[in-house]
VEXSEVEX-607702 format. One record per residue (C-alpha): residue number from 0; x, y, z. Coordinates in nm, 2 decimals, padded with zeros to 4 digits. Layout:
N
<num:NUM, c1:X, c2:Y, c3:Z>
...
***
This chain:
365
<num:0, c1:00.12, c2:-00.48, c3:04.40>
<num:1, c1:-00.14, c2:-00.27, c3:04.49>
<num:2, c1:-00.35, c2:-00.33, c3:04.81>
<num:3, c1:-00.62, c2:-00.44, c3:04.60>
<num:4, c1:-00.43, c2:-00.70, c3:04.42>
<num:5, c1:-00.29, c2:-00.85, c3:04.73>
<num:6, c1:-00.65, c2:-00.88, c3:04.91>
<num:7, c1:-00.71, c2:-01.06, c3:04.56>
<num:8, c1:-00.43, c2:-01.26, c3:04.62>
<num:9, c1:-00.58, c2:-01.33, c3:04.97>
<num:10, c1:-00.91, c2:-01.45, c3:04.88>
<num:11, c1:-00.80, c2:-01.67, c3:04.63>
<num:12, c1:-00.52, c2:-01.85, c3:04.94>
<num:13, c1:-00.86, c2:-01.86, c3:05.09>
<num:14, c1:-01.04, c2:-02.10, c3:04.86>
<num:15, c1:-01.28, c2:-01.82, c3:04.72>
<num:16, c1:-01.34, c2:-01.83, c3:04.35>
<num:17, c1:-01.18, c2:-01.48, c3:04.20>
<num:18, c1:-01.40, c2:-01.28, c3:03.98>
<num:19, c1:-01.36, c2:-01.18, c3:03.57>
<num:20, c1:-01.16, c2:-01.20, c3:03.40>
<num:21, c1:-01.02, c2:-01.52, c3:03.57>
<num:22, c1:-01.27, c2:-01.74, c3:03.50>
<num:23, c1:-01.46, c2:-01.55, c3:03.27>
<num:24, c1:-01.73, c2:-01.66, c3:03.08>
<num:25, c1:-01.62, c2:-01.77, c3:02.70>
<num:26, c1:-01.66, c2:-01.49, c3:02.44>
<num:27, c1:-01.82, c2:-01.62, c3:02.19>
<num:28, c1:-01.73, c2:-01.34, c3:01.94>
<num:29, c1:-01.36, c2:-01.42, c3:01.98>
<num:30, c1:-01.40, c2:-01.82, c3:01.97>
<num:31, c1:-01.59, c2:-01.77, c3:01.61>
<num:32, c1:-01.39, c2:-01.53, c3:01.47>
<num:33, c1:-01.06, c2:-01.80, c3:01.55>
<num:34, c1:-01.23, c2:-02.03, c3:01.43>
<num:35, c1:-01.38, c2:-01.90, c3:01.10>
<num:36, c1:-01.09, c2:-01.69, c3:01.02>
<num:37, c1:-00.84, c2:-01.96, c3:01.00>
<num:38, c1:-01.02, c2:-02.25, c3:00.84>
<num:39, c1:-00.78, c2:-02.25, c3:00.56>
<num:40, c1:-00.48, c2:-02.25, c3:00.74>
<num:41, c1:-00.54, c2:-02.63, c3:00.94>
<num:42, c1:-00.32, c2:-02.85, c3:00.69>
<num:43, c1:00.03, c2:-02.85, c3:00.78>
<num:44, c1:00.31, c2:-02.82, c3:00.51>
<num:45, c1:00.55, c2:-03.11, c3:00.49>
<num:46, c1:00.83, c2:-02.91, c3:00.29>
<num:47, c1:00.84, c2:-02.63, c3:00.62>
<num:48, c1:00.84, c2:-02.92, c3:00.86>
<num:49, c1:01.12, c2:-03.11, c3:00.68>
<num:50, c1:01.35, c2:-02.83, c3:00.64>
<num:51, c1:01.28, c2:-02.66, c3:00.96>
<num:52, c1:01.35, c2:-02.99, c3:01.19>
<num:53, c1:01.64, c2:-03.13, c3:00.98>
<num:54, c1:01.80, c2:-02.78, c3:00.92>
<num:55, c1:01.83, c2:-02.68, c3:01.33>
<num:56, c1:01.91, c2:-03.03, c3:01.42>
<num:57, c1:02.19, c2:-03.02, c3:01.14>
<num:58, c1:02.36, c2:-02.69, c3:01.26>
<num:59, c1:02.24, c2:-02.80, c3:01.59>
<num:60, c1:02.50, c2:-03.12, c3:01.63>
<num:61, c1:02.77, c2:-02.90, c3:01.41>
<num:62, c1:02.78, c2:-02.64, c3:01.67>
<num:63, c1:02.77, c2:-02.96, c3:01.94>
<num:64, c1:03.09, c2:-03.14, c3:01.75>
<num:65, c1:03.27, c2:-02.79, c3:01.70>
<num:66, c1:03.25, c2:-02.71, c3:02.11>
<num:67, c1:03.41, c2:-03.08, c3:02.14>
<num:68, c1:03.72, c2:-03.01, c3:01.88>
<num:69, c1:03.77, c2:-02.65, c3:01.89>
<num:70, c1:04.07, c2:-02.51, c3:02.13>
<num:71, c1:03.99, c2:-02.16, c3:02.22>
<num:72, c1:03.72, c2:-02.15, c3:02.49>
<num:73, c1:03.54, c2:-01.87, c3:02.38>
<num:74, c1:03.52, c2:-01.99, c3:02.06>
<num:75, c1:03.39, c2:-02.32, c3:02.21>
<num:76, c1:03.12, c2:-02.12, c3:02.44>
<num:77, c1:02.98, c2:-02.00, c3:02.13>
<num:78, c1:02.99, c2:-02.32, c3:01.91>
<num:79, c1:02.79, c2:-02.48, c3:02.22>
<num:80, c1:02.56, c2:-02.13, c3:02.24>
<num:81, c1:02.48, c2:-02.19, c3:01.89>
<num:82, c1:02.41, c2:-02.57, c3:01.93>
<num:83, c1:02.18, c2:-02.51, c3:02.26>
<num:84, c1:01.95, c2:-02.31, c3:02.02>
<num:85, c1:01.97, c2:-02.47, c3:01.72>
<num:86, c1:01.90, c2:-02.85, c3:01.91>
<num:87, c1:01.63, c2:-02.66, c3:02.11>
<num:88, c1:01.48, c2:-02.55, c3:01.81>
<num:89, c1:01.48, c2:-02.90, c3:01.67>
<num:90, c1:01.37, c2:-03.05, c3:02.03>
<num:91, c1:01.07, c2:-02.83, c3:02.03>
<num:92, c1:00.89, c2:-02.99, c3:01.74>
<num:93, c1:00.77, c2:-03.26, c3:01.99>
<num:94, c1:00.53, c2:-03.03, c3:02.09>
<num:95, c1:00.43, c2:-03.02, c3:01.71>
<num:96, c1:00.42, c2:-03.42, c3:01.71>
<num:97, c1:00.14, c2:-03.40, c3:01.98>
<num:98, c1:-00.09, c2:-03.23, c3:01.78>
<num:99, c1:-00.06, c2:-03.33, c3:01.39>
<num:100, c1:-00.23, c2:-03.63, c3:01.27>
<num:101, c1:-00.03, c2:-03.92, c3:01.25>
<num:102, c1:00.11, c2:-03.98, c3:00.89>
<num:103, c1:00.02, c2:-03.60, c3:00.79>
<num:104, c1:00.39, c2:-03.52, c3:00.77>
<num:105, c1:00.49, c2:-03.88, c3:00.66>
<num:106, c1:00.77, c2:-04.03, c3:00.86>
<num:107, c1:00.87, c2:-03.72, c3:01.07>
<num:108, c1:00.76, c2:-03.87, c3:01.36>
<num:109, c1:00.98, c2:-04.13, c3:01.36>
<num:110, c1:01.37, c2:-03.94, c3:01.17>
<num:111, c1:01.25, c2:-03.66, c3:01.46>
<num:112, c1:01.30, c2:-03.97, c3:01.74>
<num:113, c1:01.59, c2:-04.10, c3:01.54>
<num:114, c1:01.77, c2:-03.78, c3:01.52>
<num:115, c1:01.62, c2:-03.61, c3:01.79>
<num:116, c1:01.44, c2:-03.75, c3:02.08>
<num:117, c1:01.68, c2:-04.04, c3:02.13>
<num:118, c1:02.00, c2:-03.90, c3:02.17>
<num:119, c1:01.87, c2:-03.60, c3:02.36>
<num:120, c1:01.67, c2:-03.87, c3:02.55>
<num:121, c1:01.33, c2:-03.73, c3:02.50>
<num:122, c1:01.16, c2:-03.94, c3:02.28>
<num:123, c1:00.85, c2:-03.85, c3:02.18>
<num:124, c1:00.58, c2:-04.07, c3:02.41>
<num:125, c1:00.74, c2:-03.86, c3:02.69>
<num:126, c1:00.52, c2:-03.58, c3:02.57>
<num:127, c1:00.26, c2:-03.74, c3:02.36>
<num:128, c1:-00.05, c2:-03.80, c3:02.61>
<num:129, c1:00.04, c2:-03.57, c3:02.86>
<num:130, c1:00.01, c2:-03.27, c3:02.67>
<num:131, c1:-00.28, c2:-03.34, c3:02.52>
<num:132, c1:-00.45, c2:-03.37, c3:02.86>
<num:133, c1:-00.30, c2:-03.03, c3:02.89>
<num:134, c1:-00.53, c2:-02.90, c3:02.66>
<num:135, c1:-00.85, c2:-03.07, c3:02.76>
<num:136, c1:-01.15, c2:-02.78, c3:02.87>
<num:137, c1:-01.15, c2:-02.97, c3:03.22>
<num:138, c1:-00.82, c2:-03.07, c3:03.33>
<num:139, c1:-00.63, c2:-02.71, c3:03.22>
<num:140, c1:-00.51, c2:-02.56, c3:03.50>
<num:141, c1:-00.67, c2:-02.79, c3:03.79>
<num:142, c1:-00.45, c2:-03.12, c3:03.94>
<num:143, c1:-00.56, c2:-03.33, c3:03.71>
<num:144, c1:-00.29, c2:-03.12, c3:03.50>
<num:145, c1:00.03, c2:-03.26, c3:03.41>
<num:146, c1:00.16, c2:-02.92, c3:03.31>
<num:147, c1:00.04, c2:-02.65, c3:03.52>
<num:148, c1:00.18, c2:-02.50, c3:03.87>
<num:149, c1:00.04, c2:-02.18, c3:04.05>
<num:150, c1:00.35, c2:-02.02, c3:04.04>
<num:151, c1:00.21, c2:-01.73, c3:04.06>
<num:152, c1:00.03, c2:-01.83, c3:04.40>
<num:153, c1:00.35, c2:-02.02, c3:04.52>
<num:154, c1:00.65, c2:-01.90, c3:04.71>
<num:155, c1:00.94, c2:-01.69, c3:04.55>
<num:156, c1:01.22, c2:-01.97, c3:04.62>
<num:157, c1:01.01, c2:-02.23, c3:04.42>
<num:158, c1:01.12, c2:-02.02, c3:04.09>
<num:159, c1:01.44, c2:-02.06, c3:04.10>
<num:160, c1:01.43, c2:-02.46, c3:04.20>
<num:161, c1:01.21, c2:-02.47, c3:03.89>
<num:162, c1:01.47, c2:-02.34, c3:03.64>
<num:163, c1:01.77, c2:-02.58, c3:03.85>
<num:164, c1:01.54, c2:-02.89, c3:03.82>
<num:165, c1:01.52, c2:-02.83, c3:03.42>
<num:166, c1:01.92, c2:-02.76, c3:03.44>
<num:167, c1:01.99, c2:-03.13, c3:03.63>
<num:168, c1:01.74, c2:-03.30, c3:03.40>
<num:169, c1:01.99, c2:-03.46, c3:03.14>
<num:170, c1:02.16, c2:-03.65, c3:03.43>
<num:171, c1:01.78, c2:-03.75, c3:03.58>
<num:172, c1:01.69, c2:-03.90, c3:03.15>
<num:173, c1:01.98, c2:-04.04, c3:03.18>
<num:174, c1:01.94, c2:-04.26, c3:03.53>
<num:175, c1:01.62, c2:-04.33, c3:03.40>
<num:176, c1:01.71, c2:-04.46, c3:03.09>
<num:177, c1:02.01, c2:-04.60, c3:03.14>
<num:178, c1:01.98, c2:-04.74, c3:03.51>
<num:179, c1:01.59, c2:-04.74, c3:03.58>
<num:180, c1:01.43, c2:-04.87, c3:03.24>
<num:181, c1:01.62, c2:-05.18, c3:03.25>
<num:182, c1:01.60, c2:-05.27, c3:03.61>
<num:183, c1:01.23, c2:-05.15, c3:03.62>
<num:184, c1:01.21, c2:-05.50, c3:03.36>
<num:185, c1:01.28, c2:-05.71, c3:03.66>
<num:186, c1:01.05, c2:-05.54, c3:03.92>
<num:187, c1:00.71, c2:-05.49, c3:03.86>
<num:188, c1:00.65, c2:-05.24, c3:04.14>
<num:189, c1:00.95, c2:-05.04, c3:04.01>
<num:190, c1:00.83, c2:-05.07, c3:03.65>
<num:191, c1:00.46, c2:-04.86, c3:03.79>
<num:192, c1:00.70, c2:-04.57, c3:03.97>
<num:193, c1:00.91, c2:-04.53, c3:03.62>
<num:194, c1:00.60, c2:-04.50, c3:03.40>
<num:195, c1:00.36, c2:-04.30, c3:03.67>
<num:196, c1:00.64, c2:-04.04, c3:03.78>
<num:197, c1:00.93, c2:-04.05, c3:03.50>
<num:198, c1:00.79, c2:-04.12, c3:03.19>
<num:199, c1:00.63, c2:-03.76, c3:03.13>
<num:200, c1:00.78, c2:-03.40, c3:02.98>
<num:201, c1:00.51, c2:-03.28, c3:03.31>
<num:202, c1:00.56, c2:-03.03, c3:03.61>
<num:203, c1:00.28, c2:-03.12, c3:03.81>
<num:204, c1:00.43, c2:-03.33, c3:04.13>
<num:205, c1:00.08, c2:-03.51, c3:04.14>
<num:206, c1:00.04, c2:-03.64, c3:03.81>
<num:207, c1:00.07, c2:-03.98, c3:03.78>
<num:208, c1:00.10, c2:-04.12, c3:03.46>
<num:209, c1:-00.12, c2:-04.44, c3:03.32>
<num:210, c1:00.00, c2:-04.71, c3:03.15>
<num:211, c1:00.00, c2:-04.72, c3:02.74>
<num:212, c1:-00.22, c2:-04.88, c3:02.61>
<num:213, c1:-00.24, c2:-05.05, c3:02.20>
<num:214, c1:-00.06, c2:-04.88, c3:01.92>
<num:215, c1:00.09, c2:-04.62, c3:02.19>
<num:216, c1:00.21, c2:-04.90, c3:02.42>
<num:217, c1:00.42, c2:-05.04, c3:02.16>
<num:218, c1:00.54, c2:-04.68, c3:01.97>
<num:219, c1:00.67, c2:-04.66, c3:02.34>
<num:220, c1:00.83, c2:-04.96, c3:02.42>
<num:221, c1:01.01, c2:-04.91, c3:02.07>
<num:222, c1:01.10, c2:-04.54, c3:02.18>
<num:223, c1:01.26, c2:-04.64, c3:02.54>
<num:224, c1:01.41, c2:-04.93, c3:02.40>
<num:225, c1:01.61, c2:-04.72, c3:02.17>
<num:226, c1:01.65, c2:-04.46, c3:02.44>
<num:227, c1:01.83, c2:-04.72, c3:02.69>
<num:228, c1:02.04, c2:-04.91, c3:02.46>
<num:229, c1:02.17, c2:-04.51, c3:02.34>
<num:230, c1:02.21, c2:-04.39, c3:02.68>
<num:231, c1:02.37, c2:-04.78, c3:02.84>
<num:232, c1:02.65, c2:-04.70, c3:02.56>
<num:233, c1:02.70, c2:-04.35, c3:02.61>
<num:234, c1:02.78, c2:-04.45, c3:02.98>
<num:235, c1:02.98, c2:-04.76, c3:02.90>
<num:236, c1:03.18, c2:-04.54, c3:02.60>
<num:237, c1:03.30, c2:-04.26, c3:02.88>
<num:238, c1:03.35, c2:-04.54, c3:03.10>
<num:239, c1:03.59, c2:-04.73, c3:02.87>
<num:240, c1:03.71, c2:-04.36, c3:02.77>
<num:241, c1:03.61, c2:-04.40, c3:02.40>
<num:242, c1:03.41, c2:-04.10, c3:02.47>
<num:243, c1:03.63, c2:-03.81, c3:02.65>
<num:244, c1:03.50, c2:-03.70, c3:02.92>
<num:245, c1:03.51, c2:-03.31, c3:02.82>
<num:246, c1:03.34, c2:-03.46, c3:02.49>
<num:247, c1:03.09, c2:-03.59, c3:02.74>
<num:248, c1:03.07, c2:-03.29, c3:02.94>
<num:249, c1:03.03, c2:-03.06, c3:02.73>
<num:250, c1:02.75, c2:-03.26, c3:02.56>
<num:251, c1:02.57, c2:-03.24, c3:02.92>
<num:252, c1:02.61, c2:-02.86, c3:02.94>
<num:253, c1:02.45, c2:-02.85, c3:02.57>
<num:254, c1:02.16, c2:-03.07, c3:02.67>
<num:255, c1:02.14, c2:-02.89, c3:03.00>
<num:256, c1:02.12, c2:-02.57, c3:02.83>
<num:257, c1:01.85, c2:-02.66, c3:02.58>
<num:258, c1:01.66, c2:-02.79, c3:02.92>
<num:259, c1:01.69, c2:-02.50, c3:03.08>
<num:260, c1:01.57, c2:-02.26, c3:02.79>
<num:261, c1:01.30, c2:-02.46, c3:02.76>
<num:262, c1:01.18, c2:-02.40, c3:03.11>
<num:263, c1:01.24, c2:-02.01, c3:03.11>
<num:264, c1:00.97, c2:-02.04, c3:02.81>
<num:265, c1:00.75, c2:-02.27, c3:03.05>
<num:266, c1:00.81, c2:-02.03, c3:03.31>
<num:267, c1:00.59, c2:-01.75, c3:03.06>
<num:268, c1:00.41, c2:-01.95, c3:02.88>
<num:269, c1:00.14, c2:-01.87, c3:03.13>
<num:270, c1:00.06, c2:-01.71, c3:03.37>
<num:271, c1:-00.03, c2:-01.94, c3:03.62>
<num:272, c1:-00.26, c2:-01.72, c3:03.82>
<num:273, c1:-00.52, c2:-02.05, c3:03.87>
<num:274, c1:-00.57, c2:-02.22, c3:04.22>
<num:275, c1:-00.68, c2:-02.54, c3:04.05>
<num:276, c1:-01.06, c2:-02.47, c3:03.94>
<num:277, c1:-01.18, c2:-02.54, c3:03.63>
<num:278, c1:-01.20, c2:-02.22, c3:03.38>
<num:279, c1:-01.35, c2:-02.14, c3:03.04>
<num:280, c1:-01.14, c2:-02.19, c3:02.76>
<num:281, c1:-01.14, c2:-01.74, c3:02.73>
<num:282, c1:-01.03, c2:-01.80, c3:03.06>
<num:283, c1:-00.77, c2:-02.03, c3:02.97>
<num:284, c1:-00.70, c2:-01.84, c3:02.70>
<num:285, c1:-00.63, c2:-01.52, c3:02.94>
<num:286, c1:-00.45, c2:-01.71, c3:03.13>
<num:287, c1:-00.19, c2:-01.79, c3:02.84>
<num:288, c1:00.09, c2:-01.58, c3:02.69>
<num:289, c1:00.14, c2:-01.41, c3:02.35>
<num:290, c1:00.51, c2:-01.26, c3:02.24>
<num:291, c1:00.39, c2:-01.17, c3:01.88>
<num:292, c1:00.64, c2:-00.94, c3:01.68>
<num:293, c1:00.76, c2:-00.66, c3:01.66>
<num:294, c1:00.95, c2:-00.82, c3:01.95>
<num:295, c1:01.23, c2:-01.06, c3:01.80>
<num:296, c1:01.40, c2:-01.29, c3:02.09>
<num:297, c1:01.09, c2:-01.46, c3:02.12>
<num:298, c1:01.20, c2:-01.65, c3:01.82>
<num:299, c1:01.52, c2:-01.78, c3:01.96>
<num:300, c1:01.34, c2:-01.88, c3:02.33>
<num:301, c1:01.00, c2:-01.93, c3:02.23>
<num:302, c1:01.03, c2:-02.11, c3:01.87>
<num:303, c1:00.83, c2:-02.34, c3:01.63>
<num:304, c1:00.53, c2:-02.13, c3:01.67>
<num:305, c1:00.56, c2:-02.10, c3:02.08>
<num:306, c1:00.57, c2:-01.75, c3:02.06>
<num:307, c1:00.15, c2:-01.76, c3:02.01>
<num:308, c1:00.11, c2:-02.01, c3:02.27>
<num:309, c1:-00.20, c2:-01.81, c3:02.35>
<num:310, c1:-00.36, c2:-01.85, c3:02.00>
<num:311, c1:-00.18, c2:-02.23, c3:02.03>
<num:312, c1:-00.49, c2:-02.27, c3:02.33>
<num:313, c1:-00.75, c2:-02.17, c3:02.15>
<num:314, c1:-00.65, c2:-02.32, c3:01.81>
<num:315, c1:-00.44, c2:-02.64, c3:01.90>
<num:316, c1:-00.47, c2:-02.84, c3:01.60>
<num:317, c1:-00.32, c2:-02.52, c3:01.36>
<num:318, c1:00.01, c2:-02.59, c3:01.25>
<num:319, c1:00.31, c2:-02.36, c3:01.39>
<num:320, c1:00.36, c2:-02.24, c3:01.10>
<num:321, c1:00.01, c2:-02.05, c3:01.05>
<num:322, c1:00.00, c2:-01.90, c3:01.37>
<num:323, c1:00.14, c2:-01.56, c3:01.23>
<num:324, c1:-00.06, c2:-01.52, c3:00.95>
<num:325, c1:-00.40, c2:-01.64, c3:01.20>
<num:326, c1:-00.28, c2:-01.38, c3:01.45>
<num:327, c1:-00.27, c2:-01.11, c3:01.24>
<num:328, c1:-00.61, c2:-01.22, c3:01.07>
<num:329, c1:-00.72, c2:-01.18, c3:01.43>
<num:330, c1:-00.56, c2:-00.85, c3:01.53>
<num:331, c1:-00.72, c2:-00.69, c3:01.20>
<num:332, c1:-01.08, c2:-00.86, c3:01.24>
<num:333, c1:-01.12, c2:-00.81, c3:01.64>
<num:334, c1:-01.19, c2:-00.46, c3:01.84>
<num:335, c1:-00.93, c2:-00.32, c3:02.01>
<num:336, c1:-01.15, c2:-00.36, c3:02.31>
<num:337, c1:-01.18, c2:-00.76, c3:02.26>
<num:338, c1:-01.02, c2:-00.96, c3:02.50>
<num:339, c1:-00.78, c2:-01.12, c3:02.23>
<num:340, c1:-00.54, c2:-00.85, c3:02.26>
<num:341, c1:-00.53, c2:-00.93, c3:02.62>
<num:342, c1:-00.29, c2:-01.23, c3:02.58>
<num:343, c1:00.01, c2:-01.03, c3:02.43>
<num:344, c1:00.27, c2:-00.92, c3:02.62>
<num:345, c1:00.54, c2:-00.72, c3:02.52>
<num:346, c1:00.85, c2:-00.96, c3:02.64>
<num:347, c1:01.03, c2:-01.22, c3:02.87>
<num:348, c1:01.13, c2:-00.98, c3:03.09>
<num:349, c1:00.80, c2:-00.83, c3:03.18>
<num:350, c1:00.66, c2:-01.16, c3:03.20>
<num:351, c1:00.94, c2:-01.24, c3:03.46>
<num:352, c1:00.88, c2:-00.98, c3:03.68>
<num:353, c1:00.50, c2:-01.00, c3:03.65>
<num:354, c1:00.52, c2:-01.37, c3:03.79>
<num:355, c1:00.82, c2:-01.25, c3:04.09>
<num:356, c1:00.58, c2:-01.00, c3:04.19>
<num:357, c1:00.29, c2:-01.26, c3:04.19>
<num:358, c1:00.54, c2:-01.51, c3:04.46>
<num:359, c1:00.67, c2:-01.26, c3:04.64>
<num:360, c1:00.28, c2:-01.07, c3:04.72>
<num:361, c1:00.20, c2:-01.42, c3:04.83>
<num:362, c1:00.11, c2:-01.40, c3:05.21>
<num:363, c1:00.32, c2:-01.55, c3:05.48>
<num:364, c1:00.18, c2:-01.92, c3:05.53>
***
């Protein structure tokens, strides 16, 4: 990293505000174009949602059962990899659930929880409400953002720790739903901890989730009860020998693979360079990442529109299947000098290397 960049990092560590574009004023031309060019793309297409989610889930479970049943180790590993990629894609629809209006794709939320959320112990209540706060202009990148950590300003060891924590998440979810959830019904203090600390797919350790209210509280209760029953039943069946230990371990390995892959995607979803101060919409956009075609691998590690994460922060209500077309329209309309193009990055490796270099360049405490 250059000396200038190092000095800039030192100023950030010292508490001074970075210069443009870190907190640039909003680019009115880009924001206007984004709104005007995509008005006809805002309606989710139910057929696409259903076919994509159901196909991904069925392929994922087929891969999981094949990995459990086949004998050659190499074939089991191959089937497990298919299961990870397909269930990761199916699981990524939890992101869509937080943005599409209830009833826009009738029955989708219930079916997703039945097929994916509860079996993988990530019911949608753990993301709904949490993720929406990440999109609030006044919260993004601040201490009140549940999905933001200034990783680029942190120590290098935080990156592997960030990934290891995700790989262990399936065990944590079994404990959360199979042990802590039922025990918390007997202890108000434990319940407060479970709700505040262990009921959201957040990465900010300082974030404490408030208790749910109204209709959402009822949805939360139903989903949590279903996930708890499944977790307890799963543990009992393994202990009783109904489910072989090998099959259970393969299930945990596939679940860990899904969580790990999602964490890798999270690692490069943003540049993570904000030090906690509020940011303009344009600055939030520039801190986020698009990895559009011609790159092909992002279709696997950033599925369901997540490869257009920066564009999603401009237009959070746009259905995932419309983001590619929206990106093409904006690229055609906006000048090559527009800041819109600054959000485009080449591939995963370049983003990881950039992030790693930022942590290495961090001045010693």
